[in-house]
N, C-alpha and C positions, 0 to 999 in steps of 0.2 A: 752312415750307406749300410750299405746293405746286400749282402754274401749275394753271393751267384745262383738264378733260379735254376738252374742240374743242382745243385749243389745240395737248394733248401728238399728240396724232392728229393734224394737221397739218401740227406742223414738226419733232415732234421723237423719229418713227420712229423704228430706229437707219436707217440714210445707205445701205446698201451692198441691200437687197431687189432683186434683178430679177425682169422682167414674171409672171413667173410659177411655177409650182413643178412638179418632179417628181420633186421626192422627197419626202418622205414623214411626217404624224404622226394621233394619234386623241386625239381631244373626244369625255369624256365627259358624260355625261347632270348639272348637280348644275347647281337650276334653268336649268336651260334646256341651253343650250347651252355648259355652265363647262369648262375645264378639265380633262383623263382628269390625277390624282394617282392610283399605281395604289395606296390611301391609305398611303401614305404614309415606304411602305417606303420604312424606310434601303437604297444597296450600299453596301460594300466595295469603290470602282474597284484599288484595290487588291490584291486576291482576283478578282477576275473575266479571266480565258483570253486575252487578249488582246497583239494580235499589235505586237512593239518597236514603239517611235516612235522618229523621227529630234526632236521632241521635246526627253523626256529628260536631254540635255546640252544646252539654252534657256540660254543667257546673258539670265532674261529680267532682268536691270537697270538690263541697256543700253534695253532698252525701258519702263520705268521711271512715266520724265517722261512718255510716251505718253500710256501707261492710266489714268495720273490727270486728262491732258492731257480726255484720252474720254471717258473716260466722267463727270467732270462736265458733261460734252458736249448728256452724250446722257440725263442724268437728270434727274429735276424737283425733287429736292431743291431751294432757293440753297444751302444748307447744308449742305460735303461735309466729310469728315474722310478723311488719308489712309491709299490700299491699302496695308495692310501684306502682307498675304502672298500667295500663288500655290499655285494646284494646275493639274497639268493631266491631261485628257482629253479625249478622241479624240469627241466628240458622232456623226462618219459609220462611224466601224470603221474610215476608210484607211489608218493606219497612222499616220497628221500629227497629235500634237496643235491641240488649241483650250489657251491657258491659260485658269484662271478665277483670278479675285483676287477678291479682298476689304480690307474692316474692319477694322481690332484685335479690334471688341466682335463681326464678324459684325454688323453692324446695316444692312451695304448692303455690295456691288459690282456683277461687272458679269465675261462674257466673251469674250473674242478671237479672232480668225480671223487669217488674215493672207494676204494681197494676192500676188497675183504677181511683188515685188517684194520681201515677205518686211516688208512695210511688214503693224504692226496698224490691224486697223478689227472697231470694233465692236459685238457680235449682240447684244445687247441686255442691262440691264441688269437688278438686282435687287433688293428692299429685305427688312428682318425679314416684312415681308406679303408681298409677292411673289416668293417662294418662287421657284425656278427649278427643272422638270418638267423631265427626261429620256426621248428612247426613240432608238432610233435610226437616226439623220438630222433629230430637228428633237433645239432646247429650247425653251421656254417659260413665261410663268405666265398664269396666272389673280387676276382677283380684282374684287373691287368699287369701286366704284367716283364714290360715293355715292346716296345716293335711294334713285329698282328700275333704275341703271344697271349695268351688268359686262364689264369688261375681258378678252379675252379674247387677248395674242398668245402666237404661231409664231412660231419662227425655221428654217426649210431647212439644215440645209448642208449640199452632197456639195463632193467633194471636196476638203473643209478649205478654201471662198471657198461665203456665203451666195447659194442660191441661190432664194430667196424668204422675203422679211416682210409673214406674214398677220393681221390682226388686224380682228373680232370688236366691234365696239363694239354692248352690244345695251339696249334701253332697255326695262317691259316683257319685251312678245312680242318686240317689232323691232329691228328690229339694220339694222345700218348697218357698212359691208364694205368693205373697204381691205387694201391690198397697197403697201407704205411709207406715201406721205402724195395718196397717188392712188383715188379713192372705184372700188368694181364694182361694178358686177351682182348679182344673189342667184345666176344664175346659173354666173357666172361662180364667184361665192362655190365654190354647191355639188361643181365637179369640186375644186377646190384641200382641201377637207376632204373630199372621196372620198379624195383619193388623204394627206391628215394619217391617213384612218385607219388607210389599209392599212399604215402603218411601230406599226401597235400602241400599248398605257400606256404613260400619260410616268412616272415615276420619281424621289421623292424622293431626289438622292447621296451623300454623306459619303464626301468628294477627303479624301487626306493636301497635311494644304494645310502646308505652306514656305515661312518665315518671312524678308520678303525680310533680307540680309544689312547696310543702308543704315538700319535703323533698331531 
């Protein structure tokens, strides 16, 4: 079962957001301000002309227990299945990949970056109904939250670190805006949204999944 939306907003947004946004992403209209997904067109990451990434040689297995623990702490489900597959994706195109992980059935997953001590940090979680949308510099999802409510969640990455964790919680035409678990004003939110828009629309992506060897 899912936890209450209010508690999720106040207590379980990813724990790494900074107090402002210098990166960007783009929401478009879908029942007001829903998250932009460019026709959900798949983008095969292996076909992109990207700079070589140091993460291509990363030993992800040594982080696997941390991935699982952080994912369970940040996800809304009371029941969690083991993460079994991973893919590399360079969200901010800085040459250092983030790690995207999922369960065997592709139902649930999470995205991780790494801090200055090379410890994994949860960026965002996903479920089948809350798939990630990716643009250069941001990742997010948008989804109904019951009744007339809708949530848009954006995480901006810069230099492989979370720079901004922004949530727009909408009920009918009313909005509440949060940076992590701190409510902000509409004027502050507008500045963030404008910055988000400048980076382009999000796309659904299909990375090259690899299975962890101990599963």
